[in-house]
C-alpha positions as CSV (number, residue, x, y, z in Angstrom):
1,M,-17.0,39.9,-3.5
2,T,-15.6,36.3,-3.7
3,E,-12.2,35.9,-5.5
4,T,-12.0,33.2,-8.1
5,L,-9.2,30.9,-9.4
6,S,-9.5,28.9,-12.6
7,C,-8.6,25.2,-12.8
8,Q,-6.2,26.1,-15.6
9,D,-3.7,27.1,-12.9
10,V,-2.4,23.7,-11.7
11,I,0.5,22.2,-10.0
12,Y,1.5,18.5,-9.7
13,T,3.7,19.0,-6.6
14,F,3.4,21.0,-3.4
15,S,6.6,23.1,-3.2
16,K,7.9,26.2,-1.5
17,T,9.5,27.2,-4.9
18,H,6.2,27.4,-6.9
19,P,5.4,30.9,-7.9
20,P,1.9,31.8,-6.6
21,V,-0.9,32.2,-9.2
22,K,-2.8,34.4,-6.9
23,R,-2.2,36.6,-3.8
24,I,-4.9,37.3,-1.3
25,D,-5.2,38.9,2.2
26,A,-5.9,36.7,5.2
27,G,-9.6,36.4,5.7
28,T,-10.4,36.3,2.0
29,T,-13.0,34.0,0.6
30,I,-12.0,32.4,-2.8
31,E,-13.8,30.0,-5.2
32,I,-11.2,27.5,-6.6
33,E,-12.1,25.4,-9.6
34,T,-10.6,21.9,-10.1
35,Y,-10.2,19.2,-12.7
36,D,-10.8,15.7,-11.6
37,C,-7.8,13.6,-10.8
38,F,-7.4,12.6,-14.4
39,K,-7.5,16.2,-15.5
40,N,-10.9,15.5,-17.1
41,Q,-9.2,13.2,-19.7
42,I,-11.8,10.4,-19.3
43,Q,-15.2,11.5,-20.6
44,T,-16.6,8.2,-21.9
45,A,-16.2,4.5,-21.0
46,E,-14.4,4.0,-24.3
47,T,-11.4,6.0,-23.2
48,K,-8.6,3.6,-22.4
49,L,-6.5,4.3,-19.3
50,S,-3.4,3.3,-21.3
51,G,-4.0,6.2,-23.7
52,I,-4.2,9.1,-21.2
53,D,-1.4,11.3,-20.1
54,W,-0.2,9.8,-16.8
55,D,2.0,12.9,-16.1
56,A,-1.2,14.9,-15.8
57,I,-2.7,13.0,-12.8
58,N,-3.8,14.5,-9.5
59,P,-3.5,18.2,-10.5
60,A,-4.2,20.7,-7.7
61,T,-5.3,24.2,-8.5
62,G,-2.9,26.9,-7.1
63,P,-0.8,27.8,-5.3
64,V,-2.5,30.7,-3.5
65,Y,-0.2,33.1,-1.5
66,V,-1.9,34.3,1.7
67,N,-0.4,37.6,2.8
68,G,1.0,37.5,6.3
69,A,1.4,33.7,6.5
70,A,4.9,32.8,7.6
71,S,6.7,29.7,8.9
72,G,5.5,28.8,12.4
73,D,2.0,30.0,11.7
74,V,-1.2,28.0,10.9
75,L,-3.3,28.4,7.8
76,K,-7.0,28.0,8.7
77,V,-9.1,26.8,5.8
78,T,-12.9,26.9,6.1
79,I,-14.8,25.0,3.4
80,Q,-17.8,27.2,2.9
81,K,-19.3,25.4,-0.2
82,L,-18.4,22.4,-2.3
83,N,-19.7,22.0,-5.8
84,I,-19.3,18.9,-8.0
85,G,-19.9,18.1,-11.7
86,N,-22.6,15.9,-13.1
87,Q,-20.4,13.0,-14.1
88,G,-17.8,11.0,-12.2
89,V,-15.3,8.4,-13.2
90,M,-13.7,5.4,-11.4
91,S,-10.8,3.2,-12.4
92,T,-8.9,0.2,-11.0
93,G,-6.6,-2.5,-12.3
94,P,-3.5,-4.5,-11.8
95,E,-1.3,-3.4,-8.9
96,L,-3.7,-0.7,-8.0
97,G,-5.3,-0.6,-4.5
98,V,-6.0,-3.4,-2.2
99,M,-7.4,-5.8,-4.9
100,G,-4.8,-5.0,-7.6
101,H,-3.0,-8.4,-7.1
102,R,-6.2,-10.1,-8.4
103,L,-7.1,-7.8,-11.3
104,T,-5.8,-8.5,-14.8
105,E,-6.9,-5.4,-16.8
106,L,-7.2,-1.6,-16.3
107,E,-10.9,-0.8,-16.2
108,T,-12.8,2.5,-16.2
109,K,-16.4,3.2,-15.2
110,I,-18.4,6.4,-16.0
111,I,-20.8,7.3,-13.2
112,P,-23.6,9.8,-13.9
113,I,-24.6,12.0,-11.0
114,E,-28.4,12.7,-10.9
115,N,-30.8,13.9,-8.2
116,G,-28.2,13.8,-5.4
117,M,-27.1,10.2,-6.2
118,A,-24.3,8.6,-8.1
119,K,-25.7,6.0,-10.6
120,F,-23.3,3.1,-10.3
121,N,-25.4,0.9,-12.6
122,D,-29.0,0.4,-13.7
123,R,-29.9,-1.1,-10.3
124,L,-27.7,0.6,-7.8
125,S,-27.4,4.3,-7.0
126,I,-25.0,5.6,-4.3
127,P,-25.7,8.6,-2.0
128,L,-23.3,11.4,-2.5
129,N,-20.7,12.5,0.1
130,P,-18.7,15.2,-1.8
131,M,-15.2,15.7,-0.5
132,I,-11.8,17.0,-1.3
133,G,-9.0,14.5,-1.8
134,V,-6.0,16.8,-2.2
135,I,-5.6,19.9,-0.1
136,G,-2.6,21.5,1.6
137,V,0.3,23.9,1.7
138,A,3.9,23.9,0.7
139,P,6.0,21.4,2.7
140,K,9.1,22.3,4.6
141,G,11.6,20.4,2.6
142,E,11.7,19.0,-1.0
143,P,8.7,19.1,-3.3
144,I,6.0,16.4,-2.7
145,S,3.8,15.0,-5.4
146,C,0.2,15.9,-5.3
147,G,-0.5,12.1,-5.2
148,T,1.3,11.8,-1.8
149,P,0.0,12.9,1.6
150,G,2.1,14.2,4.4
151,S,2.4,16.7,7.3
152,H,1.7,19.4,4.7
153,G,-1.6,17.8,3.8
154,G,-1.7,16.7,0.1
155,N,-3.5,13.6,-1.0
156,M,-5.0,12.7,2.3
157,D,-8.3,11.3,0.7
158,T,-10.3,11.9,3.9
159,K,-14.1,11.9,3.6
160,L,-14.4,14.4,6.5
161,I,-12.8,17.1,4.2
162,T,-16.1,18.4,3.1
163,E,-18.5,21.3,3.2
164,G,-18.6,22.8,6.7
165,A,-15.2,21.5,7.8
166,V,-12.4,23.6,9.0
167,L,-8.8,22.5,8.4
168,Y,-5.6,23.8,10.0
169,F,-2.2,23.3,8.3
170,P,1.2,24.1,9.6
171,V,2.8,26.8,7.5
172,H,6.4,26.2,6.3
173,A,6.7,28.7,3.5
174,E,6.1,32.4,3.2
175,G,2.5,32.8,2.0
176,A,1.6,29.2,2.8
177,L,1.1,28.4,-0.9
178,F,-2.2,26.7,-0.6
179,A,-3.7,24.4,-3.3
180,L,-6.5,21.9,-3.7
181,G,-7.9,19.3,-6.1
182,D,-9.0,15.7,-6.6
183,F,-12.7,16.0,-5.6
184,H,-14.8,12.9,-5.1
185,A,-18.6,12.7,-5.4
186,A,-18.5,9.7,-3.0
187,M,-15.7,7.7,-1.4
188,G,-15.5,5.2,1.4
189,D,-12.9,5.0,4.1
190,G,-9.8,3.4,2.7
191,E,-10.4,4.2,-1.0
192,V,-9.5,0.6,-1.4
193,G,-9.8,0.5,-5.2
194,V,-7.4,3.5,-5.6
195,S,-10.1,5.9,-6.8
196,G,-13.3,7.4,-5.3
197,I,-15.9,8.7,-7.7
198,E,-13.6,11.2,-9.3
199,V,-15.2,14.4,-10.3
200,P,-14.4,18.0,-11.2
201,G,-15.9,20.9,-9.3
202,S,-15.2,24.0,-7.3
203,A,-14.7,24.8,-3.6
204,V,-15.5,28.1,-1.9
205,V,-13.0,28.4,1.0
206,T,-12.0,31.2,3.4
207,L,-8.3,31.3,4.1
208,D,-7.1,32.9,7.4
209,V,-3.8,32.9,9.4
210,I,-3.3,32.0,13.0
211,K,0.0,33.5,14.0
212,N,2.8,31.8,15.9
213,T,1.0,28.6,16.6
214,P,2.9,25.3,16.6
215,L,1.3,22.5,14.7
216,H,2.9,19.4,13.3
217,H,0.1,17.7,11.3
218,P,-3.1,18.8,9.7
219,L,-6.0,19.2,12.1
220,L,-9.7,19.1,11.1
221,E,-12.7,20.4,13.0
222,N,-16.4,20.0,12.3
223,E,-19.6,20.1,14.2
224,K,-19.0,16.7,15.8
225,G,-15.4,17.2,17.0
226,F,-11.8,17.4,15.9
227,T,-9.3,15.0,14.4
228,F,-5.6,14.9,13.5
229,L,-4.8,13.7,10.0
230,V,-1.6,11.8,10.0
231,S,0.1,10.1,7.0
232,A,2.9,7.5,7.4
233,S,4.4,4.4,5.9
234,T,2.3,2.1,8.0
235,L,-1.1,2.3,9.7
236,D,0.6,1.5,13.1
237,E,3.0,4.4,12.8
238,A,0.3,6.8,11.7
239,V,-2.0,5.8,14.5
240,K,0.7,6.2,17.1
241,I,1.6,9.7,15.9
242,A,-2.1,10.8,15.7
243,V,-2.8,9.6,19.2
244,E,0.3,11.3,20.6
245,E,-0.5,14.6,18.9
246,T,-4.0,14.5,20.3
247,A,-2.8,13.6,23.8
248,D,-0.4,16.5,23.8
249,L,-3.1,18.9,22.6
250,L,-5.6,17.8,25.2
251,A,-3.0,17.8,28.1
252,E,-2.1,21.4,27.3
253,R,-5.8,22.5,26.9
254,T,-7.3,20.7,29.8
255,K,-4.4,20.5,32.3
256,L,-5.2,16.8,32.9
257,S,-2.2,14.6,33.5
258,L,-0.9,12.5,30.7
259,A,-2.3,9.3,32.4
260,E,-5.7,10.9,32.6
261,V,-5.6,12.1,29.0
262,T,-4.6,8.6,27.9
263,M,-7.5,7.0,29.7
264,L,-9.9,9.7,28.3
265,L,-8.7,9.0,24.8
266,S,-9.2,5.2,25.3
267,A,-12.8,5.9,26.4
268,V,-13.9,8.5,23.7
269,G,-11.2,8.6,21.0
270,Q,-11.8,7.0,17.6
271,V,-9.1,5.6,15.4
272,Q,-10.4,5.9,11.8
273,V,-8.8,5.0,8.5
274,S,-8.8,7.6,5.7
275,Q,-7.0,5.8,2.9
276,V,-4.7,2.8,2.4
277,V,-3.7,3.1,-1.2
278,D,-1.4,6.1,-1.6
279,P,2.4,6.1,-1.3
280,L,1.8,6.8,2.4
281,V,-1.4,5.7,4.3
282,T,-3.5,8.2,6.2
283,V,-5.4,7.8,9.5
284,R,-7.3,10.1,11.7
285,F,-7.9,10.1,15.5
286,F,-11.2,11.7,16.3
287,V,-12.3,13.3,19.6
288,P,-15.9,14.5,20.2
289,R,-16.5,18.2,20.5
290,Y,-17.9,18.0,24.1
291,V,-14.5,17.1,25.5
292,L,-13.0,20.5,24.9
293,E,-16.3,22.3,25.4
294,T,-16.5,20.8,28.9
295,Y,-13.2,22.5,29.8
296,G,-14.1,25.7,27.9
297,A,-10.8,25.2,26.0
298,P,-10.1,26.4,22.5
299,L,-8.9,24.0,19.8
300,L,-5.9,26.2,18.9
301,T,-4.4,29.2,20.7
302,S,-2.2,31.9,19.3
């Protein structure tokens, strides 16, 4: 039987001091409901952004305490199913996103979701790519806003965080204190306007623990390969860290020299941008699945 968690249990920061709203054993599957990033405050195009509660932005449902998870472990999150609502919302305006310096007013757009498409207007419909924007665990140090990404996860706004993906987070606090929110019906790389198609929904995830496994940044695995997700103050810094993390992992798993690994990554690795609009930017460095499979090497070892 799948456990459930209501979207009424929300946090606005990831923190090791938050009391858990639910405790589960490692290996448990749980369905977690979410508000959209505006806490469902915008239901019609007439709702003014200036009139909403800006202290209720980017709620994440949780935290969930996973029995047995401790500092130095890894929390493995398998996204079994991702459900989204039938209406999305987008917004942009002055000083928001890449184009904010050219916009003069806050604007909101309601986007119906019908027949597997997001209806942008009467002429244009957009294929869905449902994904999770905010997902992670308690950080090692001070609380971090759910609107900010980091080595704990958080607001990474990465379109690969979708149904079928497996994420690995470094655990810093007892129980890991996992939470998620900020679903998008569709979002492009960069999230350049500061919002995807924001939507409420629910995610069915299985939470497991890999003991005594060093990991410094979130790691994502899917049927195509694996990628480190790194957030930093600049794209250059994030790319450098993501490449180095990948090189260290491959050198250990394949026993190739650092020079060989570097050449390999230059041949097959893909630098990809997740988002460029949050307090820290997020990139990912992707490596195809066949690389580790060729060496018969696991992604993580415990």
